[in-house]
C-alpha positions, -999 to +999 in steps of 0.1 A: +288-602+193+302-613+226+283-631+254+254-607+257+230-624+233+214-657+228+221-687+205+258-680+209+284-698+186+318-699+203+348-711+184+364-738+205+402-733+208+397-709+179+383-731+152+400-764+161+383-784+133+394-760+106+429-748+118+455-758+143+440-753+178+449-723+199+468-706+171+465-671+157+454-686+124+426-705+141+413-675+160+414-653+129+395-680+110+368-682+137+364-644+137+362-643+099+334-668+100+314-645+124+315-663+158+302-644+188+333-654+208+363-677+209+375-700+237+412-705+245+433-721+272+461-706+292+491-718+311+517-696+329+553-697+318+579-672+330+552-648+341+534-649+307+502-665+297+508-689+268+478-701+248+479-739+248+456-766+261+479-793+274+505-793+301+525-816+279+537-805+244+536-837+224+500-836+211+498-800+197+534-790+190+567-803+176+580-803+212+582-831+237+576-834+274+561-811+301+555-775+293+571-764+325+604-779+315+607-755+286+617-719+286+594-694+271+619-688+243+622-725+234+584-729+235+579-700+211+603-717+186+581-748+183+557-756+155+521-756+168+507-768+135+511-755+099+540-733+109+521-715+136+536-707+170+522-710+205+508-675+210+508-653+241+473-643+253+482-607+245+488-616+209+455-633+205+436-604+220+455-580+197+446-602+167+409-603+173+383-575+167+371-561+200+336-572+190+346-609+194+342-621+229+369-642+245+365-671+270+398-676+288+400-710+304+425-712+333+444-745+330+468-742+360+474-724+393+488-689+390+469-681+358+441-661+375+465-634+388+478-628+353+446-632+334+423-609+353+443-576+347+444-584+310+407-592+310+399-559+328+419-540+302+399-557+274+366-549+292+377-512+292+381-514+255+346-528+251+354-565+246+332-591+264+354-615+285+344-647+303+368-666+325+362-703+331+380-733+346+376-768+359+398-756+388+372-739+408+397-727+434+417-709+408+384-696+393+376-683+428+408-663+427+398-647+394+364-638+408+378-619+438+406-603+417+381-584+395+373-548+402+343-542+424+323-528+394+338-552+369+317-566+340+340-597+340+319-629+336+328-661+355+319-697+346+327-730+363+333-759+340+317-793+346+324-825+328+297-842+348+272-826+371+281-828+408+258-826+438+274-793+448+272-778+414+247-751+422+266-742+453+298-738+434+281-716+408+264-695+435+296-690+456+315-679+425+287-655+415+289-672+381+274-658+350+271-692+334+277-729+340+297-744+312+287-781+307+300-810+287+277-823+260+274-855+281+263-836+312+239-813+294+202-822+297+169-805+293+163-807+330+197-793+340+196-765+314+161-756+325+170-755+362+200-733+354+177-708+338+154-709+368+184-702+391+195-673+370+225-689+353+232-691+315+245-724+301+272-729+275+277-765+262+309-780+248+318-794+223+290-794+197+300-801+161+267-808+143+236-788+136+209-811+150+226-813+184+231-775+185+194-770+176+183-794+203+204-777+230+192-742+220+157-755+220+162-766+256+173-731+265+210-733+263+226-699+258+251-712+233+276-738+223+313-743+218+322-758+184+353-769+165+334-761+133+319-727+134+311-729+097+285-756+105+267-737+131+272-700+125+235-693+117+221-715+145 
């Protein structure tokens, strides 16, 4: 498990189609199904990394308004679905077997400084860790904060493919480029391989699409429904 193999199945926000997203229940569910890794999103609040996708609470919790207007204590009292709470990154890592890789997506400035030390500790325990972000400046901070001999993997996220995409990946010394399903193409996946980059594609929830992407050479896919793809 982890990111070292091929045909990877990565639980998107845990197993977002099977349990409330970014909750301990969802991450445990994904791990029990046998995913290679899980993906999660982090924001910074009072010096802690909280695992939640949006900067506004309304969609995924019983709270309202911007995340930053809440204290950590009040955030932790909210219902994140099915009685689950918004977890801290440390809690998610502690809940997962070390054999399950973790893709930490940085959602805001200031997250790299907190995420990298935790990631390095997990690497020392034998867990595979990938840090990704649409914010390539914040991702650059993560890349330089890693130890010189670090096995930390870096992946810029792209919703659509920009002209400077390969330069971004090269400058970050990226392990992979993480592409939206809309951006992924046979040509782009092939070129990534020729340039020495892996490709992970989000979000893939049906078997034929996953098979097609893997056939084109994609390293793996993020999915809300790991149960549909686990033997891909």
